[in-house]
PDBQT receptor file of N, H, CA, C and O in Angstrom, charges set to zero:
ATOM      1  N   UNK A   1       0.828  -1.186   0.000  1.00  0.00    +0.000 N 
ATOM      2  CA  UNK A   1       0.000   0.000   0.000  1.00  0.00    +0.000 C 
ATOM      3  C   UNK A   1       0.877   1.256   0.000  1.00  0.00    +0.000 C 
ATOM      4  O   UNK A   1       0.555   2.242  -0.663  1.00  0.00    +0.000 OA
ATOM      5  N   UNK A   2       1.982   1.215   0.744  1.00  0.00    +0.000 N 
ATOM      6  H   UNK A   2       2.244   0.414   1.283  1.00  0.00    +0.000 HD
ATOM      7  CA  UNK A   2       2.862   2.379   0.817  1.00  0.00    +0.000 C 
ATOM      8  C   UNK A   2       3.458   2.714  -0.550  1.00  0.00    +0.000 C 
ATOM      9  O   UNK A   2       3.577   3.889  -0.899  1.00  0.00    +0.000 OA
ATOM     10  N   UNK A   3       3.827   1.715  -1.314  1.00  0.00    +0.000 N 
ATOM     11  H   UNK A   3       3.731   0.761  -1.031  1.00  0.00    +0.000 HD
ATOM     12  CA  UNK A   3       4.378   1.945  -2.658  1.00  0.00    +0.000 C 
ATOM     13  C   UNK A   3       3.321   2.593  -3.539  1.00  0.00    +0.000 C 
ATOM     14  O   UNK A   3       3.606   3.555  -4.253  1.00  0.00    +0.000 OA
ATOM     15  N   UNK A   4       2.119   2.075  -3.492  1.00  0.00    +0.000 N 
ATOM     16  H   UNK A   4       1.888   1.293  -2.912  1.00  0.00    +0.000 HD
ATOM     17  CA  UNK A   4       1.038   2.613  -4.323  1.00  0.00    +0.000 C 
ATOM     18  C   UNK A   4       0.720   4.062  -3.976  1.00  0.00    +0.000 C 
ATOM     19  O   UNK A   4       0.339   4.845  -4.847  1.00  0.00    +0.000 OA
ATOM     20  N   UNK A   5       0.876   4.416  -2.709  1.00  0.00    +0.000 N 
ATOM     21  H   UNK A   5       1.186   3.781  -2.002  1.00  0.00    +0.000 HD
ATOM     22  CA  UNK A   5       0.615   5.790  -2.302  1.00  0.00    +0.000 C 
ATOM     23  C   UNK A   5       1.777   6.721  -2.664  1.00  0.00    +0.000 C 
ATOM     24  O   UNK A   5       1.554   7.902  -2.931  1.00  0.00    +0.000 OA
ATOM     25  N   UNK A   6       2.987   6.218  -2.677  1.00  0.00    +0.000 N 
ATOM     26  H   UNK A   6       3.168   5.258  -2.460  1.00  0.00    +0.000 HD
ATOM     27  CA  UNK A   6       4.171   7.043  -2.915  1.00  0.00    +0.000 C 
ATOM     28  C   UNK A   6       4.372   7.368  -4.393  1.00  0.00    +0.000 C 
ATOM     29  O   UNK A   6       4.733   8.498  -4.722  1.00  0.00    +0.000 OA
ATOM     30  N   UNK A   7       4.153   6.434  -5.271  1.00  0.00    +0.000 N 
ATOM     31  H   UNK A   7       3.859   5.516  -5.004  1.00  0.00    +0.000 HD
ATOM     32  CA  UNK A   7       4.478   6.627  -6.687  1.00  0.00    +0.000 C 
ATOM     33  C   UNK A   7       3.752   7.812  -7.312  1.00  0.00    +0.000 C 
ATOM     34  O   UNK A   7       4.407   8.623  -7.967  1.00  0.00    +0.000 OA
ATOM     35  N   UNK A   8       2.442   7.961  -7.150  1.00  0.00    +0.000 N 
ATOM     36  H   UNK A   8       1.910   7.303  -6.618  1.00  0.00    +0.000 HD
ATOM     37  CA  UNK A   8       1.801   9.117  -7.791  1.00  0.00    +0.000 C 
ATOM     38  C   UNK A   8       2.336  10.461  -7.294  1.00  0.00    +0.000 C 
ATOM     39  O   UNK A   8       2.300  11.442  -8.036  1.00  0.00    +0.000 OA
ATOM     40  N   UNK A   9       2.825  10.524  -6.069  1.00  0.00    +0.000 N 
ATOM     41  H   UNK A   9       2.854   9.727  -5.466  1.00  0.00    +0.000 HD
ATOM     42  CA  UNK A   9       3.374  11.780  -5.551  1.00  0.00    +0.000 C 
ATOM     43  C   UNK A   9       4.745  12.083  -6.136  1.00  0.00    +0.000 C 
ATOM     44  O   UNK A   9       5.099  13.251  -6.296  1.00  0.00    +0.000 OA
ATOM     45  N   UNK A  10       5.518  11.061  -6.457  1.00  0.00    +0.000 N 
ATOM     46  H   UNK A  10       5.230  10.112  -6.327  1.00  0.00    +0.000 HD
ATOM     47  CA  UNK A  10       6.878  11.289  -6.937  1.00  0.00    +0.000 C 
ATOM     48  C   UNK A  10       6.973  11.338  -8.457  1.00  0.00    +0.000 C 
ATOM     49  O   UNK A  10       7.900  11.943  -8.995  1.00  0.00    +0.000 OA
ATOM     50  N   UNK A  11       6.033  10.714  -9.155  1.00  0.00    +0.000 N 
ATOM     51  H   UNK A  11       5.280  10.222  -8.718  1.00  0.00    +0.000 HD
ATOM     52  CA  UNK A  11       6.024  10.746 -10.617  1.00  0.00    +0.000 C 
ATOM     53  C   UNK A  11       4.955  11.726 -11.066  1.00  0.00    +0.000 C 
ATOM     54  O   UNK A  11       3.777  11.566 -10.748  1.00  0.00    +0.000 OA
ATOM     55  N   UNK A  12       5.371  12.730 -11.801  1.00  0.00    +0.000 N 
ATOM     56  H   UNK A  12       6.328  12.860 -12.060  1.00  0.00    +0.000 HD
ATOM     57  CA  UNK A  12       4.415  13.743 -12.258  1.00  0.00    +0.000 C 
ATOM     58  C   UNK A  12       3.460  13.183 -13.309  1.00  0.00    +0.000 C 
ATOM     59  O   UNK A  12       2.269  13.495 -13.316  1.00  0.00    +0.000 OA
ATOM     60  N   UNK A  13       3.999  12.358 -14.190  1.00  0.00    +0.000 N 
ATOM     61  H   UNK A  13       4.966  12.105 -14.184  1.00  0.00    +0.000 HD
ATOM     62  CA  UNK A  13       3.170  11.762 -15.241  1.00  0.00    +0.000 C 
ATOM     63  C   UNK A  13       3.294  10.256 -15.119  1.00  0.00    +0.000 C 
ATOM     64  O   UNK A  13       4.383   9.703 -15.272  1.00  0.00    +0.000 OA
ATOM     65  N   UNK A  14       2.194   9.598 -14.846  1.00  0.00    +0.000 N 
ATOM     66  H   UNK A  14       1.309  10.047 -14.721  1.00  0.00    +0.000 HD
ATOM     67  CA  UNK A  14       2.185   8.133 -14.749  1.00  0.00    +0.000 C 
ATOM     68  C   UNK A  14       1.239   7.616 -15.819  1.00  0.00    +0.000 C 
ATOM     69  O   UNK A  14       0.110   8.097 -15.922  1.00  0.00    +0.000 OA
ATOM     70  N   UNK A  15       1.673   6.645 -16.621  1.00  0.00    +0.000 N 
ATOM     71  H   UNK A  15       2.590   6.254 -16.538  1.00  0.00    +0.000 HD
ATOM     72  CA  UNK A  15       0.883   6.243 -17.794  1.00  0.00    +0.000 C 
ATOM     73  C   UNK A  15      -0.417   5.492 -17.489  1.00  0.00    +0.000 C 
ATOM     74  O   UNK A  15      -1.198   5.239 -18.406  1.00  0.00    +0.000 OA
ATOM     75  N   UNK A  16      -0.667   5.135 -16.245  1.00  0.00    +0.000 N 
ATOM     76  H   UNK A  16      -0.033   5.340 -15.499  1.00  0.00    +0.000 HD
ATOM     77  CA  UNK A  16      -1.876   4.364 -15.941  1.00  0.00    +0.000 C 
ATOM     78  C   UNK A  16      -2.596   4.953 -14.741  1.00  0.00    +0.000 C 
ATOM     79  O   UNK A  16      -1.998   5.602 -13.884  1.00  0.00    +0.000 OA
ATOM     80  N   UNK A  17      -3.898   4.707 -14.706  1.00  0.00    +0.000 N 
ATOM     81  H   UNK A  17      -4.384   4.179 -15.402  1.00  0.00    +0.000 HD
ATOM     82  CA  UNK A  17      -4.686   5.186 -13.575  1.00  0.00    +0.000 C 
ATOM     83  C   UNK A  17      -4.449   4.340 -12.333  1.00  0.00    +0.000 C 
ATOM     84  O   UNK A  17      -4.426   4.856 -11.216  1.00  0.00    +0.000 OA
ATOM     85  N   UNK A  18      -4.273   3.036 -12.533  1.00  0.00    +0.000 N 
ATOM     86  H   UNK A  18      -4.292   2.616 -13.441  1.00  0.00    +0.000 HD
ATOM     87  CA  UNK A  18      -4.108   2.117 -11.412  1.00  0.00    +0.000 C 
ATOM     88  C   UNK A  18      -2.699   1.550 -11.389  1.00  0.00    +0.000 C 
ATOM     89  O   UNK A  18      -2.102   1.288 -12.433  1.00  0.00    +0.000 OA
ATOM     90  N   UNK A  19      -2.184   1.367 -10.201  1.00  0.00    +0.000 N 
ATOM     91  H   UNK A  19      -2.669   1.580  -9.353  1.00  0.00    +0.000 HD
ATOM     92  CA  UNK A  19      -0.854   0.807 -10.009  1.00  0.00    +0.000 C 
ATOM     93  C   UNK A  19      -0.993  -0.457  -9.176  1.00  0.00    +0.000 C 
ATOM     94  O   UNK A  19      -1.658  -0.448  -8.140  1.00  0.00    +0.000 OA
ATOM     95  N   UNK A  20      -0.378  -1.536  -9.617  1.00  0.00    +0.000 N 
ATOM     96  H   UNK A  20       0.162  -1.543 -10.459  1.00  0.00    +0.000 HD
ATOM     97  CA  UNK A  20      -0.360  -2.765  -8.829  1.00  0.00    +0.000 C 
ATOM     98  C   UNK A  20       1.091  -3.099  -8.498  1.00  0.00    +0.000 C 
ATOM     99  O   UNK A  20       2.013  -2.724  -9.223  1.00  0.00    +0.000 OA
ATOM    100  N   UNK A  21       1.274  -3.810  -7.391  1.00  0.00    +0.000 N 
ATOM    101  H   UNK A  21       0.526  -4.114  -6.802  1.00  0.00    +0.000 HD
ATOM    102  CA  UNK A  21       2.616  -4.145  -6.935  1.00  0.00    +0.000 C 
ATOM    103  C   UNK A  21       2.684  -5.635  -6.638  1.00  0.00    +0.000 C 
ATOM    104  O   UNK A  21       1.895  -6.152  -5.847  1.00  0.00    +0.000 OA
ATOM    105  N   UNK A  22       3.626  -6.324  -7.274  1.00  0.00    +0.000 N 
ATOM    106  H   UNK A  22       4.266  -5.904  -7.917  1.00  0.00    +0.000 HD
ATOM    107  CA  UNK A  22       3.895  -7.728  -6.982  1.00  0.00    +0.000 C 
ATOM    108  C   UNK A  22       5.344  -7.809  -6.495  1.00  0.00    +0.000 C 
ATOM    109  O   UNK A  22       6.240  -7.184  -7.062  1.00  0.00    +0.000 OA
ATOM    110  N   UNK A  23       5.551  -8.589  -5.440  1.00  0.00    +0.000 N 
ATOM    111  H   UNK A  23       4.822  -9.097  -4.980  1.00  0.00    +0.000 HD
ATOM    112  CA  UNK A  23       6.874  -8.692  -4.839  1.00  0.00    +0.000 C 
ATOM    113  C   UNK A  23       7.240 -10.153  -4.649  1.00  0.00    +0.000 C 
ATOM    114  O   UNK A  23       6.420 -10.950  -4.195  1.00  0.00    +0.000 OA
ATOM    115  N   UNK A  24       8.466 -10.502  -4.994  1.00  0.00    +0.000 N 
ATOM    116  H   UNK A  24       9.133  -9.854  -5.362  1.00  0.00    +0.000 HD
ATOM    117  CA  UNK A  24       8.996 -11.833  -4.736  1.00  0.00    +0.000 C 
ATOM    118  C   UNK A  24      10.111 -11.730  -3.707  1.00  0.00    +0.000 C 
ATOM    119  O   UNK A  24      10.984 -10.869  -3.810  1.00  0.00    +0.000 OA
ATOM    120  N   UNK A  25      10.076 -12.611  -2.715  1.00  0.00    +0.000 N 
ATOM    121  H   UNK A  25       9.366 -13.310  -2.631  1.00  0.00    +0.000 HD
ATOM    122  CA  UNK A  25      11.024 -12.534  -1.608  1.00  0.00    +0.000 C 
ATOM    123  C   UNK A  25      11.762 -13.855  -1.455  1.00  0.00    +0.000 C 
ATOM    124  O   UNK A  25      11.158 -14.926  -1.508  1.00  0.00    +0.000 OA
ATOM    125  N   UNK A  26      13.067 -13.770  -1.265  1.00  0.00    +0.000 N 
ATOM    126  H   UNK A  26      13.558 -12.900  -1.221  1.00  0.00    +0.000 HD
ATOM    127  CA  UNK A  26      13.893 -14.929  -0.918  1.00  0.00    +0.000 C 
ATOM    128  C   UNK A  26      14.809 -14.490   0.208  1.00  0.00    +0.000 C 
ATOM    129  O   UNK A  26      15.240 -13.338   0.245  1.00  0.00    +0.000 OA
ATOM    130  N   UNK A  27      15.110 -15.389   1.121  1.00  0.00    +0.000 N 
ATOM    131  H   UNK A  27      14.760 -16.326   1.091  1.00  0.00    +0.000 HD
ATOM    132  CA  UNK A  27      15.936 -15.006   2.265  1.00  0.00    +0.000 C 
ATOM    133  C   UNK A  27      17.232 -15.815   2.302  1.00  0.00    +0.000 C 
ATOM    134  O   UNK A  27      17.269 -16.991   1.941  1.00  0.00    +0.000 OA
ATOM    135  N   UNK A  28      18.274 -15.153   2.744  1.00  0.00    +0.000 N 
ATOM    136  H   UNK A  28      18.244 -14.198   3.037  1.00  0.00    +0.000 HD
ATOM    137  CA  UNK A  28      19.597 -15.754   2.871  1.00  0.00    +0.000 C 
ATOM    138  C   UNK A  28      19.749 -16.307   4.280  1.00  0.00    +0.000 C 
ATOM    139  O   UNK A  28      19.360 -15.632   5.234  1.00  0.00    +0.000 OA
ATOM    140  N   UNK A  29      20.278 -17.464   4.446  1.00  0.00    +0.000 N 
ATOM    141  H   UNK A  29      20.593 -18.012   3.672  1.00  0.00    +0.000 HD
ATOM    142  CA  UNK A  29      20.825 -18.416   3.489  1.00  0.00    +0.000 C 
ATOM    143  C   UNK A  29      19.844 -19.532   3.122  1.00  0.00    +0.000 C 
ATOM    144  O   UNK A  29      20.189 -20.434   2.360  1.00  0.00    +0.000 OA
ATOM    145  N   UNK A  30      18.637 -19.474   3.656  1.00  0.00    +0.000 N 
ATOM    146  H   UNK A  30      18.357 -18.740   4.275  1.00  0.00    +0.000 HD
ATOM    147  CA  UNK A  30      17.673 -20.560   3.441  1.00  0.00    +0.000 C 
ATOM    148  C   UNK A  30      17.339 -20.747   1.962  1.00  0.00    +0.000 C 
ATOM    149  O   UNK A  30      17.293 -21.878   1.479  1.00  0.00    +0.000 OA
ATOM    150  N   UNK A  31      17.106 -19.653   1.240  1.00  0.00    +0.000 N 
ATOM    151  H   UNK A  31      17.144 -18.734   1.633  1.00  0.00    +0.000 HD
ATOM    152  CA  UNK A  31      16.663 -19.744  -0.149  1.00  0.00    +0.000 C 
ATOM    153  C   UNK A  31      17.784 -19.568  -1.161  1.00  0.00    +0.000 C 
ATOM    154  O   UNK A  31      17.541 -19.643  -2.366  1.00  0.00    +0.000 OA
ATOM    155  N   UNK A  32      18.988 -19.340  -0.703  1.00  0.00    +0.000 N 
ATOM    156  H   UNK A  32      19.185 -19.279   0.276  1.00  0.00    +0.000 HD
ATOM    157  CA  UNK A  32      20.115 -19.197  -1.608  1.00  0.00    +0.000 C 
ATOM    158  C   UNK A  32      21.410 -19.059  -0.837  1.00  0.00    +0.000 C 
ATOM    159  O   UNK A  32      21.511 -18.276   0.108  1.00  0.00    +0.000 OA
ATOM    160  N   UNK A  33      22.391 -19.826  -1.252  1.00  0.00    +0.000 N 
ATOM    161  H   UNK A  33      22.309 -20.463  -2.019  1.00  0.00    +0.000 HD
ATOM    162  CA  UNK A  33      23.671 -19.817  -0.523  1.00  0.00    +0.000 C 
ATOM    163  C   UNK A  33      24.632 -18.749  -1.041  1.00  0.00    +0.000 C 
ATOM    164  O   UNK A  33      25.660 -18.472  -0.421  1.00  0.00    +0.000 OA
ATOM    165  N   UNK A  34      24.284 -18.145  -2.198  1.00  0.00    +0.000 N 
ATOM    166  H   UNK A  34      23.449 -18.370  -2.701  1.00  0.00    +0.000 HD
ATOM    167  CA  UNK A  34      25.081 -17.040  -2.720  1.00  0.00    +0.000 C 
ATOM    168  C   UNK A  34      24.152 -16.041  -3.413  1.00  0.00    +0.000 C 
ATOM    169  O   UNK A  34      22.956 -16.286  -3.569  1.00  0.00    +0.000 OA
ATOM    170  N   UNK A  35      24.728 -14.916  -3.823  1.00  0.00    +0.000 N 
ATOM    171  H   UNK A  35      25.699 -14.717  -3.696  1.00  0.00    +0.000 HD
ATOM    172  CA  UNK A  35      23.927 -13.843  -4.412  1.00  0.00    +0.000 C 
ATOM    173  C   UNK A  35      23.157 -14.289  -5.648  1.00  0.00    +0.000 C 
ATOM    174  O   UNK A  35      21.983 -13.955  -5.807  1.00  0.00    +0.000 OA
ATOM    175  N   UNK A  36      23.804 -15.031  -6.507  1.00  0.00    +0.000 N 
ATOM    176  H   UNK A  36      24.758 -15.303  -6.378  1.00  0.00    +0.000 HD
ATOM    177  CA  UNK A  36      23.169 -15.464  -7.755  1.00  0.00    +0.000 C 
ATOM    178  C   UNK A  36      21.948 -16.351  -7.480  1.00  0.00    +0.000 C 
ATOM    179  O   UNK A  36      20.879 -16.137  -8.050  1.00  0.00    +0.000 OA
ATOM    180  N   UNK A  37      22.114 -17.337  -6.613  1.00  0.00    +0.000 N 
ATOM    181  H   UNK A  37      22.983 -17.511  -6.149  1.00  0.00    +0.000 HD
ATOM    182  CA  UNK A  37      21.009 -18.244  -6.297  1.00  0.00    +0.000 C 
ATOM    183  C   UNK A  37      19.882 -17.497  -5.569  1.00  0.00    +0.000 C 
ATOM    184  O   UNK A  37      18.703 -17.750  -5.818  1.00  0.00    +0.000 OA
ATOM    185  N   UNK A  38      20.243 -16.597  -4.688  1.00  0.00    +0.000 N 
ATOM    186  H   UNK A  38      21.200 -16.391  -4.485  1.00  0.00    +0.000 HD
ATOM    187  CA  UNK A  38      19.248 -15.832  -3.948  1.00  0.00    +0.000 C 
ATOM    188  C   UNK A  38      18.405 -14.963  -4.894  1.00  0.00    +0.000 C 
ATOM    189  O   UNK A  38      17.180 -14.931  -4.781  1.00  0.00    +0.000 OA
ATOM    190  N   UNK A  39      19.057 -14.267  -5.817  1.00  0.00    +0.000 N 
ATOM    191  H   UNK A  39      20.052 -14.293  -5.909  1.00  0.00    +0.000 HD
ATOM    192  CA  UNK A  39      18.333 -13.447  -6.790  1.00  0.00    +0.000 C 
ATOM    193  C   UNK A  39      17.485 -14.292  -7.729  1.00  0.00    +0.000 C 
ATOM    194  O   UNK A  39      16.364 -13.912  -8.066  1.00  0.00    +0.000 OA
ATOM    195  N   UNK A  40      18.009 -15.426  -8.149  1.00  0.00    +0.000 N 
ATOM    196  H   UNK A  40      18.920 -15.734  -7.874  1.00  0.00    +0.000 HD
ATOM    197  CA  UNK A  40      17.247 -16.319  -9.022  1.00  0.00    +0.000 C 
ATOM    198  C   UNK A  40      15.975 -16.789  -8.324  1.00  0.00    +0.000 C 
ATOM    199  O   UNK A  40      14.909 -16.831  -8.938  1.00  0.00    +0.000 OA
ATOM    200  N   UNK A  41      16.082 -17.137  -7.062  1.00  0.00    +0.000 N 
ATOM    201  H   UNK A  41      16.948 -17.103  -6.563  1.00  0.00    +0.000 HD
ATOM    202  CA  UNK A  41      14.919 -17.622  -6.331  1.00  0.00    +0.000 C 
ATOM    203  C   UNK A  41      13.934 -16.499  -5.996  1.00  0.00    +0.000 C 
ATOM    204  O   UNK A  41      12.725 -16.728  -5.974  1.00  0.00    +0.000 OA
ATOM    205  N   UNK A  42      14.431 -15.309  -5.741  1.00  0.00    +0.000 N 
ATOM    206  H   UNK A  42      15.413 -15.123  -5.759  1.00  0.00    +0.000 HD
ATOM    207  CA  UNK A  42      13.535 -14.160  -5.549  1.00  0.00    +0.000 C 
ATOM    208  C   UNK A  42      12.791 -13.872  -6.840  1.00  0.00    +0.000 C 
ATOM    209  O   UNK A  42      11.611 -13.523  -6.809  1.00  0.00    +0.000 OA
ATOM    210  N   UNK A  43      13.464 -14.014  -7.974  1.00  0.00    +0.000 N 
ATOM    211  H   UNK A  43      14.423 -14.297  -7.999  1.00  0.00    +0.000 HD
ATOM    212  CA  UNK A  43      12.830 -13.808  -9.272  1.00  0.00    +0.000 C 
ATOM    213  C   UNK A  43      11.741 -14.855  -9.516  1.00  0.00    +0.000 C 
ATOM    214  O   UNK A  43      10.675 -14.529 -10.038  1.00  0.00    +0.000 OA
ATOM    215  N   UNK A  44      12.001 -16.093  -9.146  1.00  0.00    +0.000 N 
ATOM    216  H   UNK A  44      12.867 -16.358  -8.722  1.00  0.00    +0.000 HD
ATOM    217  CA  UNK A  44      10.979 -17.140  -9.271  1.00  0.00    +0.000 C 
ATOM    218  C   UNK A  44       9.754 -16.800  -8.436  1.00  0.00    +0.000 C 
ATOM    219  O   UNK A  44       8.618 -16.985  -8.874  1.00  0.00    +0.000 OA
ATOM    220  N   UNK A  45       9.995 -16.302  -7.231  1.00  0.00    +0.000 N 
ATOM    221  H   UNK A  45      10.917 -16.152  -6.875  1.00  0.00    +0.000 HD
ATOM    222  CA  UNK A  45       8.887 -15.908  -6.357  1.00  0.00    +0.000 C 
ATOM    223  C   UNK A  45       8.127 -14.725  -6.955  1.00  0.00    +0.000 C 
ATOM    224  O   UNK A  45       6.901 -14.665  -6.860  1.00  0.00    +0.000 OA
ATOM    225  N   UNK A  46       8.843 -13.787  -7.567  1.00  0.00    +0.000 N 
ATOM    226  H   UNK A  46       9.839 -13.835  -7.645  1.00  0.00    +0.000 HD
ATOM    227  CA  UNK A  46       8.199 -12.644  -8.206  1.00  0.00    +0.000 C 
ATOM    228  C   UNK A  46       7.264 -13.095  -9.320  1.00  0.00    +0.000 C 
ATOM    229  O   UNK A  46       6.130 -12.626  -9.407  1.00  0.00    +0.000 OA
ATOM    230  N   UNK A  47       7.729 -13.994 -10.166  1.00  0.00    +0.000 N 
ATOM    231  H   UNK A  47       8.651 -14.375 -10.096  1.00  0.00    +0.000 HD
ATOM    232  CA  UNK A  47       6.878 -14.456 -11.262  1.00  0.00    +0.000 C 
ATOM    233  C   UNK A  47       5.684 -15.255 -10.759  1.00  0.00    +0.000 C 
ATOM    234  O   UNK A  47       4.619 -15.221 -11.376  1.00  0.00    +0.000 OA
ATOM    235  N   UNK A  48       5.838 -15.969  -9.657  1.00  0.00    +0.000 N 
ATOM    236  H   UNK A  48       6.703 -15.997  -9.156  1.00  0.00    +0.000 HD
ATOM    237  CA  UNK A  48       4.698 -16.650  -9.047  1.00  0.00    +0.000 C 
ATOM    238  C   UNK A  48       3.689 -15.612  -8.542  1.00  0.00    +0.000 C 
ATOM    239  O   UNK A  48       2.479 -15.806  -8.665  1.00  0.00    +0.000 OA
ATOM    240  N   UNK A  49       4.189 -14.520  -7.981  1.00  0.00    +0.000 N 
ATOM    241  H   UNK A  49       5.172 -14.363  -7.881  1.00  0.00    +0.000 HD
ATOM    242  CA  UNK A  49       3.299 -13.448  -7.520  1.00  0.00    +0.000 C 
ATOM    243  C   UNK A  49       2.539 -12.841  -8.691  1.00  0.00    +0.000 C 
ATOM    244  O   UNK A  49       1.342 -12.576  -8.583  1.00  0.00    +0.000 OA
ATOM    245  N   UNK A  50       3.223 -12.621  -9.805  1.00  0.00    +0.000 N 
ATOM    246  H   UNK A  50       4.195 -12.836  -9.893  1.00  0.00    +0.000 HD
ATOM    247  CA  UNK A  50       2.562 -12.054 -10.982  1.00  0.00    +0.000 C 
ATOM    248  C   UNK A  50       1.485 -12.987 -11.523  1.00  0.00    +0.000 C 
ATOM    249  O   UNK A  50       0.424 -12.531 -11.949  1.00  0.00    +0.000 OA
ATOM    250  N   UNK A  51       1.747 -14.270 -11.508  1.00  0.00    +0.000 N 
ATOM    251  H   UNK A  51       2.609 -14.641 -11.162  1.00  0.00    +0.000 HD
ATOM    252  CA  UNK A  51       0.769 -15.256 -11.981  1.00  0.00    +0.000 C 
ATOM    253  C   UNK A  51      -0.420 -15.337 -11.023  1.00  0.00    +0.000 C 
ATOM    254  O   UNK A  51      -1.556 -15.542 -11.452  1.00  0.00    +0.000 OA
ATOM    255  N   UNK A  52      -0.155 -15.175  -9.729  1.00  0.00    +0.000 N 
ATOM    256  H   UNK A  52       0.768 -15.008  -9.381  1.00  0.00    +0.000 HD
ATOM    257  CA  UNK A  52      -1.193 -15.321  -8.710  1.00  0.00    +0.000 C 
ATOM    258  C   UNK A  52      -2.225 -14.201  -8.751  1.00  0.00    +0.000 C 
ATOM    259  O   UNK A  52      -3.358 -14.389  -8.310  1.00  0.00    +0.000 OA
ATOM    260  N   UNK A  53      -1.858 -13.076  -9.257  1.00  0.00    +0.000 N 
ATOM    261  H   UNK A  53      -0.937 -12.923  -9.615  1.00  0.00    +0.000 HD
ATOM    262  CA  UNK A  53      -2.784 -11.947  -9.297  1.00  0.00    +0.000 C 
ATOM    263  C   UNK A  53      -2.063 -10.670  -8.965  1.00  0.00    +0.000 C 
ATOM    264  O   UNK A  53      -0.836 -10.629  -8.873  1.00  0.00    +0.000 OA
ATOM    265  N   UNK A  54      -2.840  -9.632  -8.787  1.00  0.00    +0.000 N 
ATOM    266  H   UNK A  54      -3.837  -9.665  -8.861  1.00  0.00    +0.000 HD
ATOM    267  CA  UNK A  54      -2.271  -8.314  -8.547  1.00  0.00    +0.000 C 
ATOM    268  C   UNK A  54      -2.148  -8.036  -7.057  1.00  0.00    +0.000 C 
ATOM    269  O   UNK A  54      -2.866  -8.599  -6.231  1.00  0.00    +0.000 OA
ATOM    270  N   UNK A  55      -1.211  -7.145  -6.746  1.00  0.00    +0.000 N 
ATOM    271  H   UNK A  55      -0.628  -6.688  -7.417  1.00  0.00    +0.000 HD
ATOM    272  CA  UNK A  55      -1.027  -6.676  -5.371  1.00  0.00    +0.000 C 
ATOM    273  C   UNK A  55      -0.772  -7.805  -4.386  1.00  0.00    +0.000 C 
ATOM    274  O   UNK A  55      -1.519  -7.976  -3.423  1.00  0.00    +0.000 OA
ATOM    275  N   UNK A  56       0.278  -8.571  -4.627  1.00  0.00    +0.000 N 
ATOM    276  H   UNK A  56       0.885  -8.431  -5.409  1.00  0.00    +0.000 HD
ATOM    277  CA  UNK A  56       0.587  -9.638  -3.682  1.00  0.00    +0.000 C 
ATOM    278  C   UNK A  56       2.097  -9.803  -3.522  1.00  0.00    +0.000 C 
ATOM    279  O   UNK A  56       2.892  -9.367  -4.355  1.00  0.00    +0.000 OA
ATOM    280  N   UNK A  57       2.452 -10.444  -2.428  1.00  0.00    +0.000 N 
ATOM    281  H   UNK A  57       1.806 -10.798  -1.751  1.00  0.00    +0.000 HD
ATOM    282  CA  UNK A  57       3.843 -10.768  -2.119  1.00  0.00    +0.000 C 
ATOM    283  C   UNK A  57       3.944 -12.264  -1.951  1.00  0.00    +0.000 C 
ATOM    284  O   UNK A  57       3.129 -12.869  -1.254  1.00  0.00    +0.000 OA
ATOM    285  N   UNK A  58       4.941 -12.874  -2.584  1.00  0.00    +0.000 N 
ATOM    286  H   UNK A  58       5.603 -12.382  -3.150  1.00  0.00    +0.000 HD
ATOM    287  CA  UNK A  58       5.146 -14.317  -2.481  1.00  0.00    +0.000 C 
ATOM    288  C   UNK A  58       6.572 -14.575  -2.018  1.00  0.00    +0.000 C 
ATOM    289  O   UNK A  58       7.528 -14.044  -2.584  1.00  0.00    +0.000 OA
ATOM    290  N   UNK A  59       6.702 -15.385  -0.995  1.00  0.00    +0.000 N 
ATOM    291  H   UNK A  59       5.926 -15.816  -0.535  1.00  0.00    +0.000 HD
ATOM    292  CA  UNK A  59       8.017 -15.817  -0.528  1.00  0.00    +0.000 C 
ATOM    293  C   UNK A  59       8.443 -17.030  -1.347  1.00  0.00    +0.000 C 
ATOM    294  O   UNK A  59       7.592 -17.788  -1.813  1.00  0.00    +0.000 OA
ATOM    295  N   UNK A  60       9.736 -17.222  -1.529  1.00  0.00    +0.000 N 
ATOM    296  H   UNK A  60      10.427 -16.606  -1.150  1.00  0.00    +0.000 HD
ATOM    297  CA  UNK A  60      10.224 -18.300  -2.387  1.00  0.00    +0.000 C 
ATOM    298  C   UNK A  60       9.671 -19.659  -1.991  1.00  0.00    +0.000 C 
ATOM    299  O   UNK A  60       9.268 -20.415  -2.875  1.00  0.00    +0.000 OA
ATOM    300  N   UNK A  61       9.630 -20.004  -0.725  1.00  0.00    +0.000 N 
ATOM    301  H   UNK A  61       9.957 -19.390  -0.008  1.00  0.00    +0.000 HD
ATOM    302  CA  UNK A  61       9.086 -21.278  -0.296  1.00  0.00    +0.000 C 
ATOM    303  C   UNK A  61       7.643 -21.475  -0.733  1.00  0.00    +0.000 C 
ATOM    304  O   UNK A  61       7.235 -22.592  -1.052  1.00  0.00    +0.000 OA
ATOM    305  N   UNK A  62       6.865 -20.391  -0.749  1.00  0.00    +0.000 N 
ATOM    306  H   UNK A  62       7.196 -19.483  -0.489  1.00  0.00    +0.000 HD
ATOM    307  CA  UNK A  62       5.481 -20.443  -1.208  1.00  0.00    +0.000 C 
ATOM    308  C   UNK A  62       5.408 -20.568  -2.726  1.00  0.00    +0.000 C 
ATOM    309  O   UNK A  62       4.428 -21.091  -3.256  1.00  0.00    +0.000 OA
ATOM    310  N   UNK A  63       6.420 -20.101  -3.418  1.00  0.00    +0.000 N 
ATOM    311  H   UNK A  63       7.216 -19.677  -2.986  1.00  0.00    +0.000 HD
ATOM    312  CA  UNK A  63       6.405 -20.102  -4.886  1.00  0.00    +0.000 C 
ATOM    313  C   UNK A  63       6.427 -21.509  -5.448  1.00  0.00    +0.000 C 
ATOM    314  O   UNK A  63       5.994 -21.733  -6.578  1.00  0.00    +0.000 OA
ATOM    315  N   UNK A  64       6.924 -22.456  -4.675  1.00  0.00    +0.000 N 
ATOM    316  H   UNK A  64       7.275 -22.274  -3.757  1.00  0.00    +0.000 HD
ATOM    317  CA  UNK A  64       7.030 -23.824  -5.172  1.00  0.00    +0.000 C 
ATOM    318  C   UNK A  64       5.754 -24.621  -4.989  1.00  0.00    +0.000 C 
ATOM    319  O   UNK A  64       5.614 -25.707  -5.553  1.00  0.00    +0.000 OA
ATOM    320  N   UNK A  65       4.823 -24.097  -4.210  1.00  0.00    +0.000 N 
ATOM    321  H   UNK A  65       4.936 -23.216  -3.752  1.00  0.00    +0.000 HD
ATOM    322  CA  UNK A  65       3.589 -24.826  -3.917  1.00  0.00    +0.000 C 
ATOM    323  C   UNK A  65       2.642 -24.743  -5.075  1.00  0.00    +0.000 C 
ATOM    324  O   UNK A  65       1.544 -25.298  -5.015  1.00  0.00    +0.000 OA
TER     325      UNK A  65
């Protein structure tokens, strides 16, 4: 909600009326033993969030379900 409230104030021209936010989360060291693996798994969680719908956050462990 905070992101959605902040963007219209900081961007003078925004191309859409509605803004949605999807977030993918991975945590170190459980979801990745190095930077590359951690980012890859956060990206997987992000795409799961995008598939799941708008305005959601998915943790990597949830992305595999």
